[in-house]
KEKE-3310 file (N, C-alpha, C; in steps of 0.2 Angstrom, whole numbers, plus 5000, padded with zeros to 4 digits):
npx = (5061:5050:5038:5039:5035:5023:5016:5014:5007:4998:4994:4992:4980:4970:4972:4966:4951:4947:4933:4926:4926:4916:4905:4902:4891:4886:4875:4868:4854:4848:4837:4837:4835:4830:4826:4812:4808:4806:4819:4824:4838:4850:4865:4880:4895:4904:4915:4917:4913:4905:4896:4878:4866:4853:4835:4825:4820:4822:4831:4842:4851:4863:4872:4891:4904:4915:4912:4893:4877:4860:4847:4830:4815:4800:4786:4790:4798:4789:4780:4786:4792:4781:4767:4773:4787:4798:4813:4822:4827:4845:4855:4868:4875:4885:4890:4895:4899:4885:4885:4878:4874:4868:4861:4849:4844:4843:4829:4822:4815:4800:4793:4791:4776:4759:4748:4739:4725:4718:4700:4697:4704:4706:4713:4715:4718:4724)
npy = (4950:4950:4950:4938:4931:4935:4932:4921:4917:4922:4915:4904:4907:4905:4891:4885:4890:4889:4885:4868:4862:4854:4862:4874:4873:4878:4876:4876:4879:4881:4877:4867:4859:4843:4831:4831:4840:4852:4853:4857:4859:4851:4858:4855:4857:4843:4836:4821:4810:4799:4805:4806:4817:4827:4831:4842:4833:4819:4807:4809:4801:4805:4813:4812:4816:4822:4835:4836:4835:4834:4834:4836:4831:4845:4841:4836:4844:4851:4842:4840:4851:4860:4871:4890:4889:4896:4890:4880:4866:4857:4841:4838:4822:4812:4795:4788:4798:4805:4813:4829:4842:4857:4865:4879:4879:4894:4895:4896:4912:4912:4897:4889:4896:4903:4897:4905:4904:4918:4922:4934:4950:4968:4983:4995:5016:5031)
npz = (5263:5272:5259:5254:5261:5263:5252:5252:5260:5255:5245:5250:5257:5243:5242:5251:5251:5239:5229:5224:5208:5203:5210:5205:5188:5171:5163:5147:5134:5120:5105:5092:5076:5074:5065:5055:5067:5078:5093:5109:5113:5126:5136:5144:5154:5161:5176:5176:5168:5170:5179:5185:5173:5176:5172:5177:5189:5181:5175:5164:5146:5139:5126:5124:5134:5146:5137:5138:5129:5127:5117:5116:5110:5107:5113:5124:5133:5134:5143:5150:5161:5161:5159:5152:5159:5162:5165:5166:5177:5179:5184:5192:5198:5206:5206:5213:5228:5229:5227:5223:5211:5205:5194:5187:5167:5156:5148:5130:5124:5126:5123:5129:5131:5127:5112:5109:5098:5088:5084:5080:5079:5083:5079:5087:5081:5091)
capx = (5058:5039:5036:5039:5029:5014:5016:5013:5001:4989:4994:4990:4972:4969:4970:4961:4945:4945:4928:4926:4923:4910:4899:4897:4892:4882:4871:4866:4850:4847:4832:4840:4832:4830:4823:4806:4805:4810:4822:4827:4845:4853:4871:4885:4904:4906:4920:4917:4908:4900:4890:4871:4862:4843:4831:4818:4824:4822:4838:4841:4854:4868:4876:4896:4909:4914:4908:4888:4871:4852:4839:4823:4805:4796:4782:4795:4800:4782:4778:4794:4793:4771:4766:4773:4792:4807:4823:4824:4835:4850:4856:4875:4876:4891:4886:4902:4896:4881:4884:4874:4876:4862:4860:4846:4846:4836:4826:4822:4808:4791:4795:4785:4771:4752:4748:4731:4722:4711:4696:4697:4709:4703:4715:4712:4723:4723)
capy = (4948:4952:4949:4932:4928:4938:4929:4912:4916:4922:4909:4897:4906:4902:4885:4883:4895:4889:4880:4863:4864:4852:4865:4877:4874:4886:4874:4883:4878:4882:4876:4861:4856:4834:4825:4835:4842:4857:4851:4860:4856:4857:4854:4858:4848:4841:4834:4814:4806:4797:4810:4807:4820:4825:4835:4843:4826:4814:4804:4805:4800:4813:4812:4815:4813:4826:4839:4833:4838:4830:4836:4833:4835:4851:4843:4831:4847:4853:4837:4839:4859:4863:4878:4897:4888:4899:4887:4870:4861:4852:4842:4834:4817:4810:4791:4786:4800:4807:4823:4835:4850:4857:4876:4883:4884:4899:4892:4904:4916:4910:4892:4885:4902:4901:4899:4905:4906:4923:4923:4941:4953:4973:4988:5007:5020:5036)
capz = (5267:5270:5256:5250:5268:5261:5246:5250:5264:5252:5239:5257:5257:5238:5239:5256:5248:5232:5228:5219:5199:5199:5215:5199:5181:5168:5159:5142:5130:5113:5098:5087:5073:5074:5061:5053:5071:5082:5100:5113:5119:5132:5137:5146:5153:5168:5179:5176:5160:5174:5184:5180:5172:5177:5169:5180:5190:5179:5170:5154:5143:5136:5122:5125:5141:5151:5137:5135:5127:5129:5113:5119:5107:5112:5116:5131:5137:5136:5148:5159:5163:5162:5154:5155:5164:5162:5167:5168:5181:5176:5190:5192:5203:5206:5210:5220:5232:5227:5229:5215:5206:5204:5190:5181:5162:5155:5139:5124:5126:5120:5118:5134:5129:5127:5107:5109:5089:5087:5080:5075:5082:5085:5082:5085:5081:5094)
cpx = (5051:5037:5035:5033:5023:5013:5013:5008:4995:4988:4992:4981:4968:4966:4965:4951:4942:4937:4929:4923:4916:4902:4896:4896:4888:4879:4868:4860:4850:4843:4835:4834:4834:4822:4818:4804:4808:4813:4825:4837:4850:4858:4875:4889:4900:4911:4920:4911:4903:4894:4886:4868:4854:4840:4828:4815:4819:4831:4837:4851:4859:4870:4885:4899:4906:4912:4900:4882:4865:4850:4835:4818:4804:4790:4783:4794:4792:4780:4781:4794:4787:4773:4768:4780:4794:4815:4819:4831:4837:4852:4864:4875:4880:4887:4891:4898:4890:4878:4879:4874:4870:4863:4853:4849:4841:4832:4824:4817:4805:4793:4791:4776:4763:4751:4741:4727:4716:4706:4698:4708:4709:4709:4714:4718:4721:4723)
cpy = (4947:4951:4946:4928:4932:4934:4921:4911:4921:4918:4905:4898:4902:4895:4882:4886:4892:4883:4876:4864:4859:4858:4870:4876:4880:4880:4877:4878:4882:4875:4875:4861:4846:4833:4831:4841:4846:4854:4858:4853:4858:4851:4857:4853:4846:4836:4828:4812:4799:4799:4808:4813:4819:4830:4839:4836:4821:4813:4805:4803:4806:4809:4817:4813:4817:4833:4835:4838:4831:4836:4831:4836:4840:4849:4836:4836:4851:4851:4840:4846:4862:4869:4884:4897:4894:4896:4883:4869:4856:4848:4836:4828:4815:4804:4786:4789:4802:4812:4825:4844:4853:4867:4876:4885:4889:4896:4898:4904:4914:4903:4886:4889:4897:4905:4901:4906:4911:4920:4929:4947:4964:4976:4995:5011:5027:5041)
cpz = (5269:5265:5252:5257:5262:5258:5245:5257:5260:5249:5245:5255:5252:5240:5244:5253:5242:5234:5221:5215:5199:5204:5212:5192:5176:5162:5151:5137:5121:5109:5091:5082:5069:5069:5058:5058:5074:5090:5103:5115:5123:5133:5140:5148:5163:5171:5177:5171:5165:5177:5179:5177:5172:5176:5173:5186:5185:5172:5165:5151:5138:5132:5121:5130:5145:5147:5135:5131:5128:5123:5113:5115:5112:5115:5123:5134:5141:5143:5155:5163:5164:5160:5159:5160:5156:5161:5168:5172:5180:5186:5188:5196:5203:5210:5213:5226:5234:5228:5224:5216:5204:5200:5188:5174:5162:5150:5135:5126:5121:5125:5123:5133:5127:5121:5104:5102:5094:5083:5075:5081:5080:5084:5081:5088:5088:5093)
residu = (UNK:UNK:UNK:UNK:UNK:UNK:UNK:UNK:UNK:UNK:UNK:UNK:UNK:UNK:UNK:UNK:UNK:UNK:UNK:UNK:UNK:UNK:UNK:UNK:UNK:UNK:UNK:UNK:UNK:UNK:UNK:UNK:UNK:UNK:UNK:UNK:UNK:UNK:UNK:UNK:UNK:UNK:UNK:UNK:UNK:UNK:UNK:UNK:UNK:UNK:UNK:UNK:UNK:UNK:UNK:UNK:UNK:UNK:UNK:UNK:UNK:UNK:UNK:UNK:UNK:UNK:UNK:UNK:UNK:UNK:UNK:UNK:UNK:UNK:UNK:UNK:UNK:UNK:UNK:UNK:UNK:UNK:UNK:UNK:UNK:UNK:UNK:UNK:UNK:UNK:UNK:UNK:UNK:UNK:UNK:UNK:UNK:UNK:UNK:UNK:UNK:UNK:UNK:UNK:UNK:UNK:UNK:UNK:UNK:UNK:UNK:UNK:UNK:UNK:UNK:UNK:UNK:UNK:UNK:UNK:UNK:UNK:UNK:UNK:UNK:UNK)
# end
C-alpha cells in the first residue's frame, strides 16, 4: 500500500513541476551555400507554426512549420550582429499570448572575425 501511494505522489510532483516545452529551445547555426555566396542557416523547432521568429530583435520569415530554418547572407549577419559577435539571439513569440522564449545560438568560429590584410609577416625561430 505504501509503495503505490508513494508512486502516485512522485508522479503528481512531476506533473506539477514540468516545464512548458516552449520555455527552452535550442536553435542551431551552420554555414551553407546559397547560390554562389555563403549564408548562415539558423534552424530550430517551435511548438506552433504561428510563433514568430526574430533574430537579434528582427522578425524573419522562416521556411518550414514546426521545424524551421532561416538562411541569411553573411553581409546581413554582419549588419545584424556587429563585429566579432560569437552568438545570435533567437526569439520565439506566441502572437496570441505575446509570450517569448529566448535562446542564444553560437555562430561558427571566426565567422565575423577581423580579416586584416597583411603587407608582410615576419616569422622568427627561437
